[in-house]
C-alpha positions as CSV (number, residue, x, y, z in Angstrom):
1,M,23.7,19.2,4.8
2,Q,23.1,18.6,2.0
3,E,20.7,20.1,-1.1
4,Y,18.5,17.8,-3.8
5,D,17.0,19.3,-6.5
6,I,13.8,17.0,-5.4
7,V,13.4,14.7,-2.9
8,V,11.6,11.9,-3.0
9,I,9.3,10.3,0.3
10,G,9.0,6.3,0.0
11,S,10.2,4.1,-3.3
12,G,7.2,2.4,-4.2
13,P,6.1,2.5,-7.6
14,A,5.1,6.1,-7.6
15,G,8.3,7.6,-5.6
16,L,10.7,5.3,-7.6
17,T,9.5,6.4,-11.2
18,A,9.5,10.2,-10.5
19,A,13.0,9.2,-9.2
20,I,13.0,7.4,-13.3
21,Y,11.5,11.0,-15.3
22,A,13.7,13.5,-12.6
23,R,17.1,11.9,-13.3
24,R,16.2,11.6,-17.3
25,A,15.0,15.7,-16.5
26,G,18.6,16.4,-15.3
27,K,17.4,16.6,-11.7
28,K,19.8,15.7,-9.1
29,C,17.2,13.5,-7.5
30,I,17.7,11.5,-3.6
31,V,15.1,9.0,-2.8
32,I,14.3,8.3,1.3
33,E,13.4,5.1,2.4
34,K,12.5,3.5,5.5
35,D,12.4,0.2,4.3
36,Y,15.2,-1.4,3.2
37,M,12.9,-2.9,0.2
38,S,12.2,-0.5,-2.8
39,G,8.5,-1.6,-3.9
40,G,6.0,-0.5,-1.4
41,Q,2.9,-2.7,-1.4
42,V,3.7,-4.4,-4.5
43,L,6.3,-6.3,-2.6
44,T,3.1,-8.3,-1.0
45,T,0.8,-8.9,-4.0
46,N,1.8,-12.3,-5.5
47,E,1.2,-11.7,-8.8
48,V,0.3,-8.6,-10.5
49,E,-1.7,-9.2,-13.8
50,N,-2.9,-5.7,-14.8
51,Y,-0.2,-4.0,-14.9
52,P,0.7,-3.7,-19.3
53,G,3.6,-5.1,-21.1
54,F,3.4,-8.0,-18.2
55,F,0.2,-10.3,-18.6
56,K,1.4,-11.4,-14.8
57,V,4.4,-11.3,-12.6
58,S,5.9,-11.4,-8.8
59,G,5.1,-7.9,-7.1
60,F,8.6,-8.9,-5.7
61,D,10.1,-8.9,-9.0
62,L,8.1,-5.9,-10.2
63,G,9.4,-3.9,-7.3
64,Q,13.0,-5.0,-7.8
65,K,12.4,-4.2,-12.3
66,L,11.5,-0.5,-11.1
67,R,14.1,-0.5,-8.5
68,E,16.6,-1.0,-11.0
69,H,15.8,1.2,-14.1
70,A,16.3,4.1,-11.2
71,E,19.1,3.4,-10.1
72,Q,20.2,3.0,-14.3
73,F,19.9,6.4,-14.3
74,G,21.8,7.3,-11.2
75,T,18.9,7.4,-8.5
76,E,20.5,8.3,-5.3
77,F,18.9,5.5,-2.6
78,V,19.2,6.4,1.5
79,V,17.5,4.1,3.9
80,D,16.2,6.4,6.5
81,E,13.0,7.3,8.3
82,V,11.9,11.1,7.4
83,L,10.6,12.7,10.6
84,S,9.2,16.3,10.0
85,I,9.5,18.7,7.0
86,E,10.8,22.2,7.8
87,N,9.7,25.6,6.2
88,A,7.5,23.7,3.9
89,D,6.0,26.7,2.7
90,Q,9.1,28.9,1.4
91,K,11.5,28.7,-0.9
92,I,13.5,26.2,0.1
93,K,12.2,23.0,2.2
94,T,14.4,21.3,5.4
95,V,13.6,17.4,5.3
96,H,14.5,15.8,9.0
97,C,15.5,12.3,8.6
98,R,16.7,10.2,11.6
99,E,20.1,10.3,10.2
100,A,20.2,13.5,8.2
101,D,18.9,16.3,7.1
102,Y,18.0,17.3,3.2
103,Q,17.2,20.6,2.2
104,T,15.5,21.3,-1.3
105,G,12.9,23.4,-3.3
106,R,10.6,20.7,-4.6
107,I,9.6,17.0,-2.2
108,I,7.4,14.5,-4.0
109,L,5.6,12.6,-1.1
110,A,5.2,9.2,-2.2
111,T,4.8,7.0,1.3
112,G,2.1,4.8,0.2
113,A,-0.7,3.6,2.6
114,R,-0.2,0.8,5.1
115,H,-3.0,-1.8,6.2
116,K,-6.2,-0.6,8.0
117,K,-7.2,-2.9,10.7
118,L,-10.9,-4.1,11.5
119,G,-9.8,-3.3,15.5
120,V,-12.0,-6.2,17.5
121,P,-10.9,-7.8,20.2
122,G,-8.0,-10.0,19.8
123,E,-7.3,-8.7,16.8
124,K,-4.2,-6.4,17.9
125,E,-3.5,-9.2,20.7
126,L,-3.0,-11.6,18.3
127,A,-0.6,-9.7,15.6
128,G,1.6,-12.5,14.1
129,M,0.7,-14.6,16.0
130,G,-2.2,-15.9,13.3
131,V,-3.2,-12.3,12.5
132,S,-1.7,-11.2,9.9
133,Y,-2.4,-8.8,7.0
134,C,-0.4,-9.7,4.1
135,A,-1.0,-13.4,2.7
136,T,2.6,-13.8,0.4
137,C,4.0,-12.4,3.6
138,D,3.0,-15.4,5.8
139,G,0.9,-17.9,4.3
140,A,3.7,-20.0,4.3
141,F,3.1,-20.8,8.3
142,F,-0.5,-21.8,7.5
143,K,0.5,-25.1,4.8
144,D,-2.1,-27.5,4.8
145,R,-3.6,-25.8,7.6
146,T,-7.6,-23.6,8.3
147,T,-7.2,-20.0,7.2
148,A,-10.3,-17.2,6.8
149,V,-9.8,-14.3,4.6
150,V,-12.0,-11.1,5.7
151,G,-12.7,-8.4,2.8
152,G,-14.7,-8.2,-0.2
153,G,-11.9,-6.4,-2.0
154,N,-9.3,-7.5,-5.3
155,V,-6.6,-8.0,-2.4
156,A,-9.4,-10.3,0.0
157,L,-10.1,-12.1,-3.1
158,E,-6.1,-12.0,-4.4
159,D,-4.9,-14.1,-1.0
160,A,-8.0,-16.2,-0.8
161,I,-6.8,-17.8,-4.7
162,Y,-3.1,-17.8,-3.0
163,L,-3.5,-19.4,0.1
164,S,-5.8,-21.9,-1.4
165,A,-3.0,-23.6,-3.2
166,I,-1.2,-23.6,0.4
167,C,-3.9,-24.3,3.3
168,K,-6.5,-27.4,4.1
169,Q,-9.1,-25.3,3.9
170,V,-9.7,-21.5,3.2
171,Y,-13.0,-19.0,4.4
172,L,-13.6,-16.3,2.6
173,I,-16.1,-13.5,4.8
174,H,-17.2,-10.9,3.5
175,R,-20.4,-8.4,5.4
176,R,-22.1,-8.2,1.9
177,E,-23.7,-10.0,-0.3
178,E,-21.2,-9.2,-3.9
179,F,-17.8,-8.1,-3.9
180,R,-16.5,-5.0,-4.3
181,G,-13.3,-6.9,-6.9
182,E,-13.0,-7.7,-9.8
183,K,-15.3,-10.3,-11.2
184,I,-12.3,-12.3,-12.7
185,L,-11.0,-12.6,-9.7
186,S,-14.7,-13.6,-7.6
187,S,-14.7,-16.0,-10.5
188,R,-11.6,-17.7,-10.4
189,A,-12.3,-17.8,-6.6
190,E,-15.7,-19.4,-6.6
191,Q,-14.3,-22.4,-8.8
192,I,-11.5,-23.5,-6.4
193,D,-12.8,-26.5,-4.0
194,N,-11.5,-25.5,-0.6
195,I,-12.3,-21.8,-0.5
196,T,-15.4,-21.5,1.2
197,F,-17.8,-17.6,1.0
198,L,-18.9,-16.4,4.3
199,L,-21.1,-13.5,2.6
200,N,-23.0,-11.3,4.5
201,E,-20.9,-11.9,7.4
202,T,-18.4,-10.0,9.8
203,V,-15.8,-11.3,11.8
204,T,-16.5,-9.5,15.6
205,R,-13.3,-11.2,17.5
206,V,-10.1,-13.4,17.2
207,I,-9.7,-16.1,20.1
208,G,-6.8,-17.5,21.4
209,E,-4.6,-17.8,24.1
210,E,-0.7,-17.8,22.2
211,E,-1.7,-18.3,19.0
212,V,-5.3,-18.2,16.5
213,E,-7.5,-20.7,18.1
214,Q,-11.1,-19.4,16.0
215,I,-12.6,-16.1,15.4
216,E,-16.2,-14.9,16.3
217,I,-18.4,-14.4,12.5
218,T,-21.5,-12.4,13.2
219,S,-24.4,-11.9,10.8
220,V,-25.0,-8.5,9.1
221,K,-28.9,-9.8,8.9
222,D,-30.3,-11.1,11.8
223,G,-26.8,-10.9,14.2
224,S,-26.5,-14.0,14.9
225,K,-23.0,-15.6,15.7
226,K,-20.6,-18.0,16.2
227,L,-18.0,-19.8,16.3
228,L,-15.0,-20.2,13.3
229,D,-12.0,-22.7,14.2
230,V,-9.2,-21.2,12.2
231,D,-5.5,-21.2,12.6
232,G,-5.1,-17.9,10.9
233,V,-6.7,-14.6,9.3
234,F,-6.4,-12.7,6.9
235,F,-7.7,-8.9,7.2
236,A,-7.4,-6.8,3.7
237,V,-10.4,-4.5,4.4
238,G,-8.2,-1.5,2.5
239,I,-5.6,0.5,3.1
240,E,-4.6,4.2,5.2
241,P,-2.6,6.3,3.0
242,N,0.5,7.9,5.1
243,T,0.0,11.1,5.4
244,S,1.8,12.2,8.8
245,L,4.5,14.5,7.4
246,I,1.8,16.6,5.6
247,E,-1.1,16.8,8.2
248,G,-1.4,20.6,9.3
249,L,0.4,21.9,6.1
250,A,-1.8,21.0,3.5
251,D,-5.0,20.3,2.1
252,I,-6.1,16.4,3.3
253,G,-10.1,15.5,2.1
254,E,-12.8,14.2,4.6
255,S,-11.1,10.5,3.4
256,G,-8.1,11.3,4.7
257,Y,-6.1,11.6,1.4
258,V,-3.9,14.4,0.5
259,L,-6.3,16.9,-2.4
260,A,-4.1,17.0,-5.6
261,G,-5.2,16.6,-9.1
262,E,-3.2,14.2,-11.9
263,D,-0.7,17.0,-11.9
264,T,-0.2,16.2,-8.1
265,R,0.6,19.5,-7.2
266,T,-0.6,19.8,-3.1
267,S,-2.0,23.1,-1.5
268,V,1.5,24.1,-0.5
269,P,3.9,25.2,-3.9
270,G,6.9,22.6,-4.3
271,I,5.3,19.7,-1.9
272,Y,3.9,17.0,-4.8
273,A,1.7,14.4,-4.0
274,A,2.3,10.9,-5.6
275,G,0.3,7.8,-5.3
276,D,-1.6,6.3,-2.9
277,I,-1.9,9.1,-0.3
278,R,-3.7,10.6,-3.3
279,E,-6.7,11.5,-3.5
280,K,-8.6,9.6,-6.2
281,Q,-11.1,7.0,-8.3
282,L,-8.5,4.3,-8.4
283,R,-4.7,3.3,-7.1
284,Q,-3.5,0.6,-8.7
285,I,0.5,0.4,-9.5
286,I,-0.3,2.0,-13.2
287,T,-2.3,5.0,-11.2
288,A,1.3,5.3,-8.8
289,T,3.3,5.5,-11.7
290,A,1.8,7.5,-13.6
291,D,1.7,9.5,-11.2
292,G,5.0,10.0,-10.5
293,A,6.1,10.9,-14.3
294,N,3.5,13.6,-13.2
295,A,4.6,15.0,-10.6
296,V,8.7,15.4,-12.3
297,Q,6.7,16.8,-15.0
298,S,4.7,19.6,-12.6
299,I,8.2,20.9,-10.5
300,L,9.8,20.9,-14.4
301,Q,6.6,23.2,-15.6
302,D,6.8,25.7,-12.2
303,E,10.6,25.9,-12.3
304,Q,9.1,27.2,-15.6
305,D,7.0,29.3,-14.0
306,G,9.5,30.8,-11.4
């Protein structure tokens, strides 16, 4: 069984930054990632405009730059799925994976989050057949066709803007009167001719036999329903943290996120939560990278304190 000073689970911006800081501190560190491509959710972002130093960069490129940075410092990477953490409350913990096990005294959980499902009839049945959660992944399949984006945050606005350059028509459906996303994005979307806003509406059903043909939308004001002909629907209704590894071990808040402060320390000594799984005000690439750095700093302080 291999032993490491620090085991990082997840290779999004938080995990990769943690690896950079760990190696700079001279720690033997391994990053375990179940996917073959590092970067996490940033890989599905078409353009990143709010990461300092990069006025405009594709999410894929930014994710790869973070990975390359970590590799430059000699970080070890392994593609495997973590199944469980044994002896989490002990000084030496064991990380059980499908292919191998690892022992360590410090674990940084940077498992990120996944797209939230709306949970309406037809959504699950037509997933991959017109139902999608990633515009940059699947948008090209809908060239010159009609699509709908559901949501009111930054991701929904960004998806609608991205799809407008590919699709004939894009409907942006939001259950409220105003968007939650940044004003600069909503203003930009308003100026695009083939984006139509449908506010105070919600999708209540996805309809189709072998692929999406229509969606049922319901007014939140009077409950009236209507059918909208679309070829695809992109759900951007939020994220859910990937906390299954730490459930029952560390404290988790009512919202489902791991309770850990800016120092990323969880209620279990030696386990740190960084990135989108942590309870915090803002979940962005920049706050994820800050978490990764803070996690390693906390580890160094804890080692000094004994």
